[in-house]
N, C-alpha and C positions, 0 to 999 in steps of 0.2 A: 697445729695438729688437733686442736679442739676449739670449740666456740666458747667465748667468755660470757655469752648470754645477755649481758646488760649493756655492752658497748653501744650497740645500735640504738637502744632505747634512750640512753642518756644523751646521745648526740641529738636525737629528735627533741628531747626535752630542752636542751640548750638552745636549739633553733626556735622553739616555741617561746622560751623566755626572752630571747632577743627580739622577736617580733612584738611581744607583749609590752616590753619595757622601753623599746626604742622604735616608735612608729615610723614607718617608711624605710626601715633598714632591710637589707637583703642578705640572705644566708645561702651558702652553697655546701652541700654535703657530698664529699667524694667517697665512693664506696666500691667494693668488689661484689659483696652480697649483703643484703639486709635481712635480718631475721626479727620478725615481730611475732613472737610465739605465744605470748600470754593473753589473758582475758582482756578484751578491748584494746589490745596493742595494735592490731591491724587497723582499727578505726582511728586510733591516734596517729598512725602513720599517714593515712589519707588526710587527716585534719591538717598536718604540717604541710602537706602538698597544697592544700587549699589556701593556707596562709601565705603561700608564695615562695616557699623554700625550693631551691633548685637542686636536683639530684643528678650527679654526674658519675657515671660508672667508669672507673679506671683508677689505676694506681698513680699517685702523685710521683712524678719523676724527680722534680727538684723545686726548691723554693728560693727565689732570689729577692734581695732587697733593693728597692729603687733608691739610689743615692740622693735623690733630690727630695722626693716626698716621704721617704722612709716607709712607704707601703710595701707590701709583700706581693710578689708575682708568683702565682702557683702555676706550674707547668705540668700538664698531664695530657693524656689522650682519652677522649670519650670513645670507649669501645663499642658503644651502641651506634654512634654516628660514624665511627671510623675516621676521626679527624683530630688534630692536636688542639689543645685548649690552653689559653693564657689568660688568667683572670687576676686582676689587681684587687687585693683585699687589705683591710685594716688590721686584721688579726687572724691567725691560724690556730685552731685548737685541735690537738691530737686526741683521738679516742683510743686510749691505750688499753691493751688487754690485761688480764690478771694471770699471775703464775704463782706457784707455791713459794713460800719464803724459805730461806736457808734453815730456819729453826724447825721447819716441818719434819725434816728427817730426824732431828734430835728428839722431837716429841714422839715420833713413831717408834723409835727404839725404846724410849722411856716407858711407854704404855704397851709395847708389844703389838702394835697395829700394823697391818699390811699396807702396802703402797701400790698405787696404780702406775702404769708405765709413764704417765705424765707427771708423777710426783705428788699427786693428791692422796690423802688418807683414804683407804679403801673400805667400803662398807661390806657387811657380811653377805648381803644379796641385794642387787639393785632394785628388785621389786618386792620381795617378801620380807626383807629386813633392811630397809634403806638407812635406818638410824643406828643400827647395831654394828658391832665389829666382831672379828673372830676371837677377840679377847672378852670373856664374860665380864660384865660390869662396866665396860668402856663403850661410850656412845658418841656419835658424831652429830654435829649441828653446825650449819653455816658453811662458809667458803673453804674451811679446811678439807671438806669432802669433795669440793669441786666448785667451779664458778656458778653463782646463782644471785638473783636479785633479792631485794628486801622481803617481798611476800613469801618467796620460797624459803628463805632463811628462817623467817618467823614460824612457818608451818613445820619445818624440820625441827626447829628448836622445841616446839610444843610436843612433837612426837618423841624426841629424845628425852625430854623431861618426864613425860608420862612413862616411858620404858624404864628410866632410871629409878622412878619412884617405887616400882614393884619390888626389886631386891632390897630397897631401903626399908619398906614396910615389913617384908617377910623376915629380914634380918640375915639372909644368907643367899648365896648364889649357887645354883645347881650346875655342876660340871660333869662332863663326860668322863667315864672311868678309863680313858685311854691316854697314857702319858709314858714318857721314856723312863727307863730304869737303868741305873749305872751299876755295873759289876766292879766294885772298887778294887778287887784283887787284880783285875786286868787293866784298869785305868792308869795311863802313864802321865796324866795331867798335862797333856800337850796344849789343851785349850782350843783345838781346832773346832770342836763342836760348839763352843761358846760363840765363836765368831760367825758360825754358819746358821745358828738358830734364828729363824725369821720372827720369832715371838719374844726374844730376849728372856727365855725361860731357864737358861743354863748359866751356872757360875762355877768358878773354881774355888774350892774351900780347902783349908788345911785340916787334915785328919791323920793322926798317928805319924806326924812328922813329914808328910808328903801331901802334894796337891792332888785332889780328885774332883771329878765333876759332880755337881749337885743340881737336882732338878727342882724348880718351883712348880709344883703340880698344878697350881691355879692358873699358871700362864701357858703350860704345855698343852698343845693341841694334838699330840700324837701323830704329827705329819711324817716322822721317820727320817727327816733330813740328817739329824745328828747320827743316828744309827747307821745310815748308809755310808757316811763319810768317815766314821771312826776307824782308824787304821788297826787298832788292837782288838776290835770286836767287843768292846767293853760296854756297849749300849744295846739294850733290847727294848722292844715296845711291849708294854703290858697287854696281854691277851693276843699278842701277835708273835709269840715265840716260834722258833723254827719248827718244832714238832707240830704245832698247830697249823702253820702254813702248809707243811708237807701233807698233813692229813686232809686239808681242804683240797689240795691239788689232786691227791689220790682219789678223793671222793668225786671230783669232777671228771677226771680222766677214766677212772675205773668203775664209775657208777656206784661207789660205796661198797664194792666187793671186798676191799682190803682196808 
């Protein structure tokens, strides 16, 4: 569903190293699409072609071992020529893609960071704030945010370090004054809101002999998810109380007459 960005390039690098260290050797690269997106990457791609690497467009159907020579037969179809291909090779190297680890989801809940549909940690904005997150003081760098090569990782790490140094020197983090509030008299302590909060900003605490919801204001982003699901109506959003919302609707529909 996504491009791992560096698979094509390290396959080209391996082919180059093979030609460089073993003169006279032959390499074959089986591919569906090749992306050489970075600076001078396209030139490197043509360089590997000039070195003698063979590019075959098509998915490998199967790999069989020769019982006598122990070499590997790669069976595929060249989709450009429209004919089957059977090539005998000494070694087959898989250019594997990258995917989020199982610990990524745990880290996401620990720091209250959002997640993309592919499972990567989600940045606050892909263009305006690529290193920040929706949680103030938490920044992203490297492959936790998505597949990237070493130069992109270093560049993002420098940006994240620079952004993180600002609240460190200032000594505080500026937060928006919008967060959930709990009406403890109505709270039944069911914990439904705790499980639904995308920022891990809610907890159940013991007060006066019963459990009630408590908000960590620094984590809460005022999305209103908890308030919308609360069966007892015990959660309201600061600055977004019902009378305020009704007044806004009246002002819009009635032109501010009432």
